[in-house]
VOPA-116806 format. One record per residue (C-alpha): residue number from 1; residue in three letters; x, y, z. Coordinates in steps of 0.05 Angstrom, whole numbers, plus 5000, padded with zeros to 4 digits. Example, Ala and Ser with C-alpha at 12.3 -4.5 7.8 and 13.67 -1.06 7.14 Angstrom:
BEGIN
<node><n>1</n><res>ala</res><px>5246</px><py>4910</py><pz>5156</pz></node>
<node><n>2</n><res>ser</res><px>5273</px><py>4979</py><pz>5143</pz></node>
END
This chain:
BEGIN
<node><n>1</n><res>met</res><px>7389</px><py>4822</py><pz>2779</pz></node>
<node><n>2</n><res>val</res><px>7459</px><py>4844</py><pz>2760</pz></node>
<node><n>3</n><res>lys</res><px>7508</px><py>4853</py><pz>2818</pz></node>
<node><n>4</n><res>lys</res><px>7548</px><py>4908</py><pz>2814</pz></node>
<node><n>5</n><res>gln</res><px>7583</px><py>4915</py><pz>2883</pz></node>
<node><n>6</n><res>met</res><px>7625</px><py>4859</py><pz>2915</pz></node>
<node><n>7</n><res>ile</res><px>7654</px><py>4853</py><pz>2983</pz></node>
<node><n>8</n><res>ala</res><px>7723</px><py>4856</py><pz>2956</pz></node>
<node><n>9</n><res>asp</res><px>7705</px><py>4924</py><pz>2925</pz></node>
<node><n>10</n><res>leu</res><px>7691</px><py>4954</py><pz>2993</pz></node>
<node><n>11</n><res>ser</res><px>7740</px><py>4999</py><pz>3033</pz></node>
<node><n>12</n><res>leu</res><px>7738</px><py>5050</py><pz>3090</pz></node>
<node><n>13</n><res>asn</res><px>7681</px><py>5104</py><pz>3074</pz></node>
<node><n>14</n><res>thr</res><px>7655</px><py>5065</py><pz>3015</pz></node>
<node><n>15</n><res>gln</res><px>7579</px><py>5072</py><pz>3010</pz></node>
<node><n>16</n><res>ile</res><px>7541</px><py>5005</py><pz>3004</pz></node>
<node><n>17</n><res>asn</res><px>7483</px><py>4998</py><pz>2960</pz></node>
<node><n>18</n><res>asp</res><px>7474</px><py>4927</py><pz>2932</pz></node>
<node><n>19</n><res>val</res><px>7447</px><py>4858</py><pz>2947</pz></node>
<node><n>20</n><res>phe</res><px>7485</px><py>4817</py><pz>2995</pz></node>
<node><n>21</n><res>phe</res><px>7470</px><py>4746</py><pz>3035</pz></node>
<node><n>22</n><res>leu</res><px>7463</px><py>4761</py><pz>3108</pz></node>
<node><n>23</n><res>lys</res><px>7491</px><py>4710</py><pz>3154</pz></node>
<node><n>24</n><res>asn</res><px>7510</px><py>4698</py><pz>3231</pz></node>
<node><n>25</n><res>lys</res><px>7453</px><py>4742</py><pz>3249</pz></node>
<node><n>26</n><res>glu</res><px>7449</px><py>4761</py><pz>3326</pz></node>
<node><n>27</n><res>phe</res><px>7405</px><py>4810</py><pz>3362</pz></node>
<node><n>28</n><res>lys</res><px>7430</px><py>4838</py><pz>3431</pz></node>
<node><n>29</n><res>val</res><px>7393</px><py>4882</py><pz>3474</pz></node>
<node><n>30</n><res>arg</res><px>7430</px><py>4942</py><pz>3504</pz></node>
<node><n>31</n><res>arg</res><px>7437</px><py>4954</py><pz>3578</pz></node>
<node><n>32</n><res>asp</res><px>7374</px><py>4995</py><pz>3576</pz></node>
<node><n>33</n><res>lys</res><px>7337</px><py>4931</py><pz>3564</pz></node>
<node><n>34</n><res>lys</res><px>7299</px><py>4967</py><pz>3511</pz></node>
<node><n>35</n><res>thr</res><px>7348</px><py>4984</py><pz>3452</pz></node>
<node><n>36</n><res>ile</res><px>7361</px><py>4925</py><pz>3402</pz></node>
<node><n>37</n><res>asp</res><px>7415</px><py>4921</py><pz>3359</pz></node>
<node><n>38</n><res>met</res><px>7428</px><py>4875</py><pz>3299</pz></node>
<node><n>39</n><res>phe</res><px>7499</px><py>4843</py><pz>3292</pz></node>
<node><n>40</n><res>phe</res><px>7510</px><py>4802</py><pz>3226</pz></node>
<node><n>41</n><res>lys</res><px>7554</px><py>4792</py><pz>3169</pz></node>
<node><n>42</n><res>ile</res><px>7543</px><py>4813</py><pz>3095</pz></node>
<node><n>43</n><res>ala</res><px>7577</px><py>4761</py><pz>3042</pz></node>
<node><n>44</n><res>asp</res><px>7584</px><py>4744</py><pz>2971</pz></node>
<node><n>45</n><res>lys</res><px>7629</px><py>4702</py><pz>2931</pz></node>
<node><n>46</n><res>thr</res><px>7688</px><py>4750</py><pz>2945</pz></node>
<node><n>47</n><res>gly</res><px>7684</px><py>4752</py><pz>3023</pz></node>
<node><n>48</n><res>glu</res><px>7645</px><py>4772</py><pz>3082</pz></node>
<node><n>49</n><res>ile</res><px>7648</px><py>4831</py><pz>3128</pz></node>
<node><n>50</n><res>glu</res><px>7618</px><py>4850</py><pz>3194</pz></node>
<node><n>51</n><res>ala</res><px>7557</px><py>4893</py><pz>3196</pz></node>
<node><n>52</n><res>ile</res><px>7513</px><py>4926</py><pz>3251</pz></node>
<node><n>53</n><res>asn</res><px>7445</px><py>4951</py><pz>3240</pz></node>
<node><n>54</n><res>trp</res><px>7429</px><py>4999</py><pz>3303</pz></node>
<node><n>55</n><res>asp</res><px>7364</px><py>5010</py><pz>3340</pz></node>
<node><n>56</n><res>val</res><px>7326</px><py>4957</py><pz>3314</pz></node>
<node><n>57</n><res>phe</res><px>7251</px><py>4960</py><pz>3327</pz></node>
<node><n>58</n><res>ser</res><px>7228</px><py>4897</py><pz>3372</pz></node>
<node><n>59</n><res>asp</res><px>7170</px><py>4882</py><pz>3323</pz></node>
<node><n>60</n><res>lys</res><px>7221</px><py>4877</py><pz>3265</pz></node>
<node><n>61</n><res>val</res><px>7268</px><py>4826</py><pz>3295</pz></node>
<node><n>62</n><res>glu</res><px>7227</px><py>4764</py><pz>3277</pz></node>
<node><n>63</n><res>lys</res><px>7227</px><py>4784</py><pz>3204</pz></node>
<node><n>64</n><res>leu</res><px>7297</px><py>4807</py><pz>3197</pz></node>
<node><n>65</n><res>gly</res><px>7321</px><py>4744</py><pz>3233</pz></node>
<node><n>66</n><res>lys</res><px>7291</px><py>4701</py><pz>3171</pz></node>
<node><n>67</n><res>ile</res><px>7320</px><py>4747</py><pz>3113</pz></node>
<node><n>68</n><res>glu</res><px>7371</px><py>4711</py><pz>3071</pz></node>
<node><n>69</n><res>phe</res><px>7385</px><py>4762</py><pz>3018</pz></node>
<node><n>70</n><res>ala</res><px>7373</px><py>4837</py><pz>3020</pz></node>
<node><n>71</n><res>arg</res><px>7393</px><py>4900</py><pz>2991</pz></node>
<node><n>72</n><res>val</res><px>7439</px><py>4932</py><pz>3040</pz></node>
<node><n>73</n><res>gln</res><px>7448</px><py>5006</py><pz>3046</pz></node>
<node><n>74</n><res>gly</res><px>7499</px><py>5039</py><pz>3092</pz></node>
<node><n>75</n><res>his</res><px>7574</px><py>5051</py><pz>3092</pz></node>
<node><n>76</n><res>ile</res><px>7641</px><py>5022</py><pz>3117</pz></node>
<node><n>77</n><res>thr</res><px>7650</px><py>5059</py><pz>3181</pz></node>
<node><n>78</n><res>arg</res><px>7710</px><py>5019</py><pz>3210</pz></node>
<node><n>79</n><res>lys</res><px>7776</px><py>4984</py><pz>3188</pz></node>
<node><n>80</n><res>arg</res><px>7815</px><py>4945</py><pz>3240</pz></node>
<node><n>81</n><res>ser</res><px>7892</px><py>4936</py><pz>3248</pz></node>
<node><n>82</n><res>asp</res><px>7886</px><py>4866</py><pz>3212</pz></node>
<node><n>83</n><res>gly</res><px>7852</px><py>4899</py><pz>3149</pz></node>
<node><n>84</n><res>thr</res><px>7780</px><py>4875</py><pz>3167</pz></node>
<node><n>85</n><res>leu</res><px>7722</px><py>4920</py><pz>3156</pz></node>
<node><n>86</n><res>gln</res><px>7658</px><py>4937</py><pz>3193</pz></node>
<node><n>87</n><res>ala</res><px>7595</px><py>4966</py><pz>3161</pz></node>
<node><n>88</n><res>thr</res><px>7541</px><py>5007</py><pz>3193</pz></node>
<node><n>89</n><res>val</res><px>7473</px><py>4990</py><pz>3157</pz></node>
<node><n>90</n><res>ser</res><px>7420</px><py>5040</py><pz>3149</pz></node>
<node><n>91</n><res>ser</res><px>7367</px><py>5001</py><pz>3111</pz></node>
<node><n>92</n><res>leu</res><px>7351</px><py>4926</py><pz>3094</pz></node>
<node><n>93</n><res>thr</res><px>7302</px><py>4907</py><pz>3043</pz></node>
<node><n>94</n><res>glu</res><px>7293</px><py>4833</py><pz>3028</pz></node>
<node><n>95</n><res>ile</res><px>7302</px><py>4810</py><pz>2956</pz></node>
<node><n>96</n><res>ala</res><px>7263</px><py>4747</py><pz>2926</pz></node>
<node><n>97</n><res>pro</res><px>7313</px><py>4693</py><pz>2916</pz></node>
<node><n>98</n><res>leu</res><px>7285</px><py>4681</py><pz>2847</pz></node>
<node><n>99</n><res>asp</res><px>7311</px><py>4746</py><pz>2820</pz></node>
<node><n>100</n><res>leu</res><px>7385</px><py>4729</py><pz>2838</pz></node>
<node><n>101</n><res>asp</res><px>7442</px><py>4696</py><pz>2803</pz></node>
<node><n>102</n><res>tyr</res><px>7465</px><py>4651</py><pz>2861</pz></node>
<node><n>103</n><res>ser</res><px>7539</px><py>4648</py><pz>2830</pz></node>
<node><n>104</n><res>asp</res><px>7549</px><py>4715</py><pz>2855</pz></node>
<node><n>105</n><res>tyr</res><px>7542</px><py>4690</py><pz>2924</pz></node>
<node><n>106</n><res>leu</res><px>7580</px><py>4623</py><pz>2927</pz></node>
<node><n>107</n><res>pro</res><px>7655</px><py>4624</py><pz>2931</pz></node>
<node><n>108</n><res>gln</res><px>7689</px><py>4573</py><pz>2881</pz></node>
<node><n>109</n><res>ser</res><px>7751</px><py>4531</py><pz>2876</pz></node>
<node><n>110</n><res>lys</res><px>7804</px><py>4566</py><pz>2832</pz></node>
<node><n>111</n><res>glu</res><px>7818</px><py>4499</py><pz>2801</pz></node>
<node><n>112</n><res>asn</res><px>7777</px><py>4474</py><pz>2740</pz></node>
<node><n>113</n><res>leu</res><px>7724</px><py>4428</py><pz>2771</pz></node>
<node><n>114</n><res>asp</res><px>7720</px><py>4385</py><pz>2711</pz></node>
<node><n>115</n><res>glu</res><px>7794</px><py>4371</py><pz>2710</pz></node>
<node><n>116</n><res>leu</res><px>7790</px><py>4353</py><pz>2786</pz></node>
<node><n>117</n><res>met</res><px>7735</px><py>4301</py><pz>2769</pz></node>
<node><n>118</n><res>gln</res><px>7772</px><py>4274</py><pz>2710</pz></node>
<node><n>119</n><res>lys</res><px>7832</px><py>4263</py><pz>2757</pz></node>
<node><n>120</n><res>ile</res><px>7787</px><py>4223</py><pz>2805</pz></node>
<node><n>121</n><res>phe</res><px>7759</px><py>4179</py><pz>2746</pz></node>
<node><n>122</n><res>leu</res><px>7828</px><py>4165</py><pz>2722</pz></node>
<node><n>123</n><res>lys</res><px>7848</px><py>4141</py><pz>2794</pz></node>
<node><n>124</n><res>ile</res><px>7783</px><py>4099</py><pz>2800</pz></node>
<node><n>125</n><res>asp</res><px>7802</px><py>4069</py><pz>2730</pz></node>
<node><n>126</n><res>ser</res><px>7873</px><py>4050</py><pz>2761</pz></node>
<node><n>127</n><res>ile</res><px>7843</px><py>4010</py><pz>2818</pz></node>
<node><n>128</n><res>glu</res><px>7860</px><py>3936</py><pz>2803</pz></node>
<node><n>129</n><res>asn</res><px>7821</px><py>3906</py><pz>2856</pz></node>
<node><n>130</n><res>tyr</res><px>7751</px><py>3884</py><pz>2827</pz></node>
<node><n>131</n><res>his</res><px>7709</px><py>3897</py><pz>2888</pz></node>
<node><n>132</n><res>leu</res><px>7741</px><py>3965</py><pz>2905</pz></node>
<node><n>133</n><res>arg</res><px>7733</px><py>3990</py><pz>2834</pz></node>
<node><n>134</n><res>asn</res><px>7659</px><py>3969</py><pz>2828</pz></node>
<node><n>135</n><res>leu</res><px>7646</px><py>4004</py><pz>2897</pz></node>
<node><n>136</n><res>leu</res><px>7679</px><py>4069</py><pz>2870</pz></node>
<node><n>137</n><res>lys</res><px>7642</px><py>4065</py><pz>2806</pz></node>
<node><n>138</n><res>ser</res><px>7578</px><py>4052</py><pz>2838</pz></node>
<node><n>139</n><res>phe</res><px>7582</px><py>4122</py><pz>2864</pz></node>
<node><n>140</n><res>phe</res><px>7617</px><py>4162</py><pz>2807</pz></node>
<node><n>141</n><res>asn</res><px>7581</px><py>4128</py><pz>2755</pz></node>
<node><n>142</n><res>asp</res><px>7518</px><py>4159</py><pz>2780</pz></node>
<node><n>143</n><res>pro</res><px>7513</px><py>4229</py><pz>2743</pz></node>
<node><n>144</n><res>glu</res><px>7476</px><py>4258</py><pz>2800</pz></node>
<node><n>145</n><res>phe</res><px>7521</px><py>4237</py><pz>2854</pz></node>
<node><n>146</n><res>ala</res><px>7579</px><py>4257</py><pz>2809</pz></node>
<node><n>147</n><res>glu</res><px>7553</px><py>4330</py><pz>2798</pz></node>
<node><n>148</n><res>lys</res><px>7538</px><py>4341</py><pz>2873</pz></node>
<node><n>149</n><res>phe</res><px>7609</px><py>4315</py><pz>2891</pz></node>
<node><n>150</n><res>lys</res><px>7640</px><py>4363</py><pz>2841</pz></node>
<node><n>151</n><res>arg</res><px>7605</px><py>4422</py><pz>2868</pz></node>
<node><n>152</n><res>ala</res><px>7602</px><py>4405</py><pz>2944</pz></node>
<node><n>153</n><res>pro</res><px>7650</px><py>4447</py><pz>2994</pz></node>
<node><n>154</n><res>ala</res><px>7698</px><py>4409</py><pz>3038</pz></node>
<node><n>155</n><res>ala</res><px>7682</px><py>4449</py><pz>3096</pz></node>
<node><n>156</n><res>met</res><px>7642</px><py>4511</py><pz>3121</pz></node>
<node><n>157</n><res>lys</res><px>7704</px><py>4542</py><pz>3152</pz></node>
<node><n>158</n><res>val</res><px>7780</px><py>4527</py><pz>3157</pz></node>
<node><n>159</n><res>his</res><px>7795</px><py>4487</py><pz>3088</pz></node>
<node><n>160</n><res>gln</res><px>7767</px><py>4491</py><pz>3019</pz></node>
<node><n>161</n><res>pro</res><px>7701</px><py>4526</py><pz>3044</pz></node>
<node><n>162</n><res>tyr</res><px>7676</px><py>4539</py><pz>2971</pz></node>
<node><n>163</n><res>ile</res><px>7642</px><py>4505</py><pz>2912</pz></node>
<node><n>164</n><res>gly</res><px>7690</px><py>4450</py><pz>2888</pz></node>
<node><n>165</n><res>gly</res><px>7727</px><py>4447</py><pz>2952</pz></node>
<node><n>166</n><res>leu</res><px>7709</px><py>4371</py><pz>2965</pz></node>
<node><n>167</n><res>ala</res><px>7733</px><py>4352</py><pz>2894</pz></node>
<node><n>168</n><res>glu</res><px>7796</px><py>4395</py><pz>2907</pz></node>
<node><n>169</n><res>his</res><px>7808</px><py>4367</py><pz>2979</pz></node>
<node><n>170</n><res>thr</res><px>7796</px><py>4292</py><pz>2951</pz></node>
<node><n>171</n><res>val</res><px>7847</px><py>4301</py><pz>2896</pz></node>
<node><n>172</n><res>asn</res><px>7898</px><py>4325</py><pz>2946</pz></node>
<node><n>173</n><res>val</res><px>7884</px><py>4275</py><pz>2997</pz></node>
<node><n>174</n><res>val</res><px>7893</px><py>4219</py><pz>2938</pz></node>
<node><n>175</n><res>asn</res><px>7959</px><py>4254</py><pz>2917</pz></node>
<node><n>176</n><res>ile</res><px>7987</px><py>4253</py><pz>2988</pz></node>
<node><n>177</n><res>cys</res><px>7964</px><py>4175</py><pz>2992</pz></node>
<node><n>178</n><res>glu</res><px>8003</px><py>4161</py><pz>2928</pz></node>
<node><n>179</n><res>thr</res><px>8064</px><py>4189</py><pz>2957</pz></node>
<node><n>180</n><res>val</res><px>8054</px><py>4152</py><pz>3020</pz></node>
<node><n>181</n><res>gly</res><px>8045</px><py>4083</py><pz>2982</pz></node>
<node><n>182</n><res>asn</res><px>8109</px><py>4096</py><pz>2944</pz></node>
<node><n>183</n><res>ile</res><px>8150</px><py>4107</py><pz>3005</pz></node>
<node><n>184</n><res>tyr</res><px>8116</px><py>4052</py><pz>3048</pz></node>
<node><n>185</n><res>lys</res><px>8114</px><py>3989</py><pz>3005</pz></node>
<node><n>186</n><res>glu</res><px>8073</px><py>3953</py><pz>3056</pz></node>
<node><n>187</n><res>met</res><px>8016</px><py>3995</py><pz>3039</pz></node>
<node><n>188</n><res>asn</res><px>7961</px><py>3964</py><pz>2994</pz></node>
<node><n>189</n><res>arg</res><px>7951</px><py>4020</py><pz>2943</pz></node>
<node><n>190</n><res>asp</res><px>7883</px><py>3999</py><pz>2915</pz></node>
<node><n>191</n><res>phe</res><px>7852</px><py>4000</py><pz>2987</pz></node>
<node><n>192</n><res>leu</res><px>7885</px><py>4067</py><pz>3007</pz></node>
<node><n>193</n><res>ile</res><px>7870</px><py>4106</py><pz>2943</pz></node>
<node><n>194</n><res>thr</res><px>7794</px><py>4078</py><pz>2946</pz></node>
<node><n>195</n><res>met</res><px>7789</px><py>4104</py><pz>3014</pz></node>
<node><n>196</n><res>ala</res><px>7821</px><py>4172</py><pz>2999</pz></node>
<node><n>197</n><res>ile</res><px>7767</px><py>4181</py><pz>2946</pz></node>
<node><n>198</n><res>leu</res><px>7709</px><py>4157</py><pz>2991</pz></node>
<node><n>199</n><res>his</res><px>7724</px><py>4185</py><pz>3058</pz></node>
<node><n>200</n><res>asp</res><px>7684</px><py>4250</py><pz>3053</pz></node>
<node><n>201</n><res>ile</res><px>7628</px><py>4228</py><pz>3007</pz></node>
<node><n>202</n><res>gly</res><px>7577</px><py>4241</py><pz>3064</pz></node>
<node><n>203</n><res>lys</res><px>7592</px><py>4316</py><pz>3055</pz></node>
<node><n>204</n><res>ile</res><px>7547</px><py>4318</py><pz>2993</pz></node>
<node><n>205</n><res>arg</res><px>7490</px><py>4310</py><pz>3042</pz></node>
<node><n>206</n><res>glu</res><px>7521</px><py>4347</py><pz>3103</pz></node>
<node><n>207</n><res>tyr</res><px>7523</px><py>4412</py><pz>3070</pz></node>
<node><n>208</n><res>ala</res><px>7472</px><py>4452</py><pz>3021</pz></node>
<node><n>209</n><res>tyr</res><px>7503</px><py>4491</py><pz>2969</pz></node>
<node><n>210</n><res>asp</res><px>7454</px><py>4506</py><pz>2913</pz></node>
<node><n>211</n><res>lys</res><px>7437</px><py>4580</py><pz>2939</pz></node>
<node><n>212</n><res>val</res><px>7483</px><py>4586</py><pz>2998</pz></node>
<node><n>213</n><res>met</res><px>7528</px><py>4544</py><pz>3035</pz></node>
<node><n>214</n><res>glu</res><px>7500</px><py>4518</py><pz>3101</pz></node>
<node><n>215</n><res>his</res><px>7493</px><py>4457</py><pz>3141</pz></node>
<node><n>216</n><res>thr</res><px>7434</px><py>4412</py><pz>3125</pz></node>
<node><n>217</n><res>asp</res><px>7392</px><py>4387</py><pz>3180</pz></node>
<node><n>218</n><res>glu</res><px>7418</px><py>4317</py><pz>3165</pz></node>
<node><n>219</n><res>gly</res><px>7490</px><py>4347</py><pz>3170</pz></node>
<node><n>220</n><res>lys</res><px>7478</px><py>4378</py><pz>3238</pz></node>
<node><n>221</n><res>leu</res><px>7443</px><py>4315</py><pz>3266</pz></node>
<node><n>222</n><res>leu</res><px>7487</px><py>4263</py><pz>3238</pz></node>
<node><n>223</n><res>gly</res><px>7551</px><py>4288</py><pz>3209</pz></node>
<node><n>224</n><res>his</res><px>7585</px><py>4268</py><pz>3146</pz></node>
<node><n>225</n><res>ile</res><px>7620</px><py>4207</py><pz>3174</pz></node>
<node><n>226</n><res>thr</res><px>7554</px><py>4176</py><pz>3197</pz></node>
<node><n>227</n><res>ile</res><px>7519</px><py>4194</py><pz>3132</pz></node>
<node><n>228</n><res>gly</res><px>7581</px><py>4166</py><pz>3091</pz></node>
<node><n>229</n><res>ile</res><px>7579</px><py>4101</py><pz>3127</pz></node>
<node><n>230</n><res>glu</res><px>7504</px><py>4098</py><pz>3108</pz></node>
<node><n>231</n><res>met</res><px>7518</px><py>4109</py><pz>3037</pz></node>
<node><n>232</n><res>ile</res><px>7570</px><py>4060</py><pz>3034</pz></node>
<node><n>233</n><res>asp</res><px>7526</px><py>4009</py><pz>3068</pz></node>
<node><n>234</n><res>gln</res><px>7473</px><py>4017</py><pz>3012</pz></node>
<node><n>235</n><res>lys</res><px>7519</px><py>4011</py><pz>2956</pz></node>
<node><n>236</n><res>ile</res><px>7553</px><py>3949</py><pz>2978</pz></node>
<node><n>237</n><res>lys</res><px>7484</px><py>3916</py><pz>2993</pz></node>
<node><n>238</n><res>ser</res><px>7471</px><py>3928</py><pz>2918</pz></node>
<node><n>239</n><res>leu</res><px>7539</px><py>3896</py><pz>2898</pz></node>
<node><n>240</n><res>asp</res><px>7545</px><py>3824</py><pz>2883</pz></node>
<node><n>241</n><res>asn</res><px>7589</px><py>3787</py><pz>2933</pz></node>
<node><n>242</n><res>phe</res><px>7626</px><py>3841</py><pz>2966</pz></node>
<node><n>243</n><res>pro</res><px>7673</px><py>3806</py><pz>3016</pz></node>
<node><n>244</n><res>lys</res><px>7652</px><py>3819</py><pz>3087</pz></node>
<node><n>245</n><res>asp</res><px>7717</px><py>3828</py><pz>3115</pz></node>
<node><n>246</n><res>leu</res><px>7734</px><py>3879</py><pz>3063</pz></node>
<node><n>247</n><res>glu</res><px>7666</px><py>3916</py><pz>3080</pz></node>
<node><n>248</n><res>leu</res><px>7689</px><py>3918</py><pz>3153</pz></node>
<node><n>249</n><res>met</res><px>7758</px><py>3950</py><pz>3131</pz></node>
<node><n>250</n><res>val</res><px>7724</px><py>4001</py><pz>3086</pz></node>
<node><n>251</n><res>lys</res><px>7674</px><py>4020</py><pz>3141</pz></node>
<node><n>252</n><res>his</res><px>7727</px><py>4022</py><pz>3191</pz></node>
<node><n>253</n><res>thr</res><px>7772</px><py>4066</py><pz>3154</pz></node>
<node><n>254</n><res>leu</res><px>7718</px><py>4115</py><pz>3138</pz></node>
<node><n>255</n><res>leu</res><px>7696</px><py>4116</py><pz>3210</pz></node>
<node><n>256</n><res>ser</res><px>7764</px><py>4129</py><pz>3237</pz></node>
<node><n>257</n><res>his</res><px>7794</px><py>4178</py><pz>3189</pz></node>
<node><n>258</n><res>his</res><px>7788</px><py>4239</py><pz>3235</pz></node>
<node><n>259</n><res>gly</res><px>7835</px><py>4201</py><pz>3280</pz></node>
<node><n>260</n><res>his</res><px>7814</px><py>4223</py><pz>3348</pz></node>
<node><n>261</n><res>phe</res><px>7748</px><py>4215</py><pz>3387</pz></node>
<node><n>262</n><res>glu</res><px>7744</px><py>4290</py><pz>3405</pz></node>
<node><n>263</n><res>phe</res><px>7748</px><py>4302</py><pz>3327</pz></node>
<node><n>264</n><res>gly</res><px>7690</px><py>4262</py><pz>3312</pz></node>
<node><n>265</n><res>ser</res><px>7714</px><py>4195</py><pz>3298</pz></node>
<node><n>266</n><res>pro</res><px>7671</px><py>4140</py><pz>3328</pz></node>
<node><n>267</n><res>arg</res><px>7736</px><py>4095</py><pz>3321</pz></node>
<node><n>268</n><res>leu</res><px>7812</px><py>4106</py><pz>3328</pz></node>
<node><n>269</n><res>pro</res><px>7849</px><py>4080</py><pz>3268</pz></node>
<node><n>270</n><res>ser</res><px>7870</px><py>4007</py><pz>3273</pz></node>
<node><n>271</n><res>ile</res><px>7895</px><py>3985</py><pz>3205</pz></node>
<node><n>272</n><res>leu</res><px>7954</px><py>4012</py><pz>3165</pz></node>
<node><n>273</n><res>ala</res><px>7913</px><py>4046</py><pz>3109</pz></node>
<node><n>274</n><res>ala</res><px>7866</px><py>4076</py><pz>3162</pz></node>
<node><n>275</n><res>ile</res><px>7925</px><py>4117</py><pz>3198</pz></node>
<node><n>276</n><res>ala</res><px>7956</px><py>4138</py><pz>3133</pz></node>
<node><n>277</n><res>leu</res><px>7888</px><py>4166</py><pz>3109</pz></node>
<node><n>278</n><res>his</res><px>7879</px><py>4204</py><pz>3175</pz></node>
<node><n>279</n><res>tyr</res><px>7945</px><py>4239</py><pz>3167</pz></node>
<node><n>280</n><res>ala</res><px>7936</px><py>4250</py><pz>3090</pz></node>
<node><n>281</n><res>asp</res><px>7870</px><py>4279</py><pz>3108</pz></node>
<node><n>282</n><res>glu</res><px>7893</px><py>4322</py><pz>3163</pz></node>
<node><n>283</n><res>met</res><px>7955</px><py>4349</py><pz>3122</pz></node>
<node><n>284</n><res>asp</res><px>7915</px><py>4372</py><pz>3069</pz></node>
<node><n>285</n><res>ala</res><px>7862</px><py>4407</py><pz>3116</pz></node>
<node><n>286</n><res>lys</res><px>7915</px><py>4440</py><pz>3157</pz></node>
<node><n>287</n><res>val</res><px>7965</px><py>4461</py><pz>3104</pz></node>
<node><n>288</n><res>ser</res><px>7900</px><py>4490</py><pz>3059</pz></node>
<node><n>289</n><res>gly</res><px>7872</px><py>4521</py><pz>3123</pz></node>
<node><n>290</n><res>phe</res><px>7938</px><py>4552</py><pz>3134</pz></node>
<node><n>291</n><res>ile</res><px>7942</px><py>4581</py><pz>3068</pz></node>
<node><n>292</n><res>asn</res><px>7873</px><py>4609</py><pz>3077</pz></node>
<node><n>293</n><res>ile</res><px>7897</px><py>4647</py><pz>3139</pz></node>
<node><n>294</n><res>lys</res><px>7954</px><py>4676</py><pz>3103</pz></node>
<node><n>295</n><res>glu</res><px>7908</px><py>4702</py><pz>3047</pz></node>
<node><n>296</n><res>glu</res><px>7857</px><py>4727</py><pz>3097</pz></node>
<node><n>297</n><res>asn</res><px>7920</px><py>4769</py><pz>3131</pz></node>
<node><n>298</n><res>lys</res><px>7950</px><py>4794</py><pz>3069</pz></node>
<node><n>299</n><res>asp</res><px>7930</px><py>4867</py><pz>3087</pz></node>
<node><n>300</n><res>phe</res><px>7950</px><py>4856</py><pz>3164</pz></node>
<node><n>301</n><res>lys</res><px>8010</px><py>4903</py><pz>3172</pz></node>
<node><n>302</n><res>glu</res><px>8040</px><py>4854</py><pz>3230</pz></node>
<node><n>303</n><res>lys</res><px>8088</px><py>4797</py><pz>3233</pz></node>
<node><n>304</n><res>trp</res><px>8041</px><py>4753</py><pz>3271</pz></node>
<node><n>305</n><res>ser</res><px>7970</px><py>4742</py><pz>3255</pz></node>
<node><n>306</n><res>lys</res><px>7914</px><py>4744</py><pz>3312</pz></node>
<node><n>307</n><res>trp</res><px>7899</px><py>4685</py><pz>3351</pz></node>
<node><n>308</n><res>ile</res><px>7873</px><py>4632</py><pz>3306</pz></node>
<node><n>309</n><res>trp</res><px>7821</px><py>4585</py><pz>3346</pz></node>
<node><n>310</n><res>trp</res><px>7833</px><py>4523</py><pz>3307</pz></node>
<node><n>311</n><res>leu</res><px>7905</px><py>4522</py><pz>3307</pz></node>
<node><n>312</n><res>glu</res><px>7906</px><py>4553</py><pz>3380</pz></node>
<node><n>313</n><res>arg</res><px>7963</px><py>4595</py><pz>3359</pz></node>
<node><n>314</n><res>ser</res><px>7983</px><py>4658</py><pz>3321</pz></node>
<node><n>315</n><res>ile</res><px>8020</px><py>4646</py><pz>3254</pz></node>
<node><n>316</n><res>tyr</res><px>8082</px><py>4685</py><pz>3227</pz></node>
<node><n>317</n><res>leu</res><px>8065</px><py>4726</py><pz>3166</pz></node>
<node><n>318</n><res>asp</res><px>8130</px><py>4746</py><pz>3139</pz></node>
<node><n>319</n><res>glu</res><px>8158</px><py>4681</py><pz>3117</pz></node>
<node><n>320</n><res>glu</res><px>8143</px><py>4694</py><pz>3044</pz></node>
<node><n>321</n><res>val</res><px>8180</px><py>4764</py><pz>3044</pz></node>
<node><n>322</n><res>ile</res><px>8241</px><py>4734</py><pz>3081</pz></node>
<node><n>323</n><res>leu</res><px>8244</px><py>4672</py><pz>3034</pz></node>
<node><n>324</n><res>lys</res><px>8236</px><py>4714</py><pz>2973</pz></node>
<node><n>325</n><res>asn</res><px>8291</px><py>4764</py><pz>2993</pz></node>
<node><n>326</n><res>lys</res><px>8338</px><py>4705</py><pz>3010</pz></node>
<node><n>327</n><res>ile</res><px>8326</px><py>4667</py><pz>2944</pz></node>
<node><n>328</n><res>asn</res><px>8340</px><py>4734</py><pz>2905</pz></node>
<node><n>329</n><res>glu</res><px>8406</px><py>4743</py><pz>2940</pz></node>
<node><n>330</n><res>ile</res><px>8467</px><py>4739</py><pz>2894</pz></node>
<node><n>331</n><res>asp</res><px>8516</px><py>4686</py><pz>2916</pz></node>
<node><n>332</n><res>pro</res><px>8576</px><py>4727</py><pz>2943</pz></node>
<node><n>333</n><res>val</res><px>8628</px><py>4673</py><pz>2926</pz></node>
END
């Protein structure tokens, strides 16, 4: 089935008639305690918008709640001050997934994924420590693992939430760690780069990303840190004479890379490489997430964004305009 209409093509008063992924479905009963309205988002690889299906029959709620892909008919009825759209839907017809090209519905990194993976392989080859290099190769020499790693998202929201996001995020964190190691000579480069590559491996099982991107049951119940520890434990057991003290350091660094108990780290960073990895990871996540906010607000005609929940602040949107004007100014001297 050829998709002709993308979210990015929609604007105020546009008629909608194409297949979209339905997400974040919620049914609300009005004050009359009878009328049910369906609030959800329609999405594809170019974005997502809010949608409302008014006056849903009660006997249709269960079926509508299970639909993933549907032909959506309706129109864009509202455009907010921040540029976001809202659709009013008149008809939803379920579409069999086998008829779809899922690449139309999965956002993807702008980077070349094969080139990103090649950068990771080159870093692995640069590791001089025999045990750490073998640990890395035990993962990345497995074609099935490498393919899953290449395609996995780095997150569902905030930073790199798209196909190839994990590889992109990992390369960024590795590059930051290389710089940190060049500044602080006390840092063991082999260990820090190894952990930069391995710190988020659990995300290949935390998320499903073949048809749509969503958390797996394992991801919801365990999270990628716990999954990653299990994966590393299994690999180390398969390697000959992996040093026990080095194993503990590897596991500690992975367990502590979120840096705070409230952010999901079972342990706080207690070795040099662990604290460096935490801040490298946080830097890429925050900067990449900030860039995403700027992109999402490109049509917002205000100097400040709306409140950003994960930053606990609004952000200033005029910096590029100001800096561009200043850069282009002619030196009066």
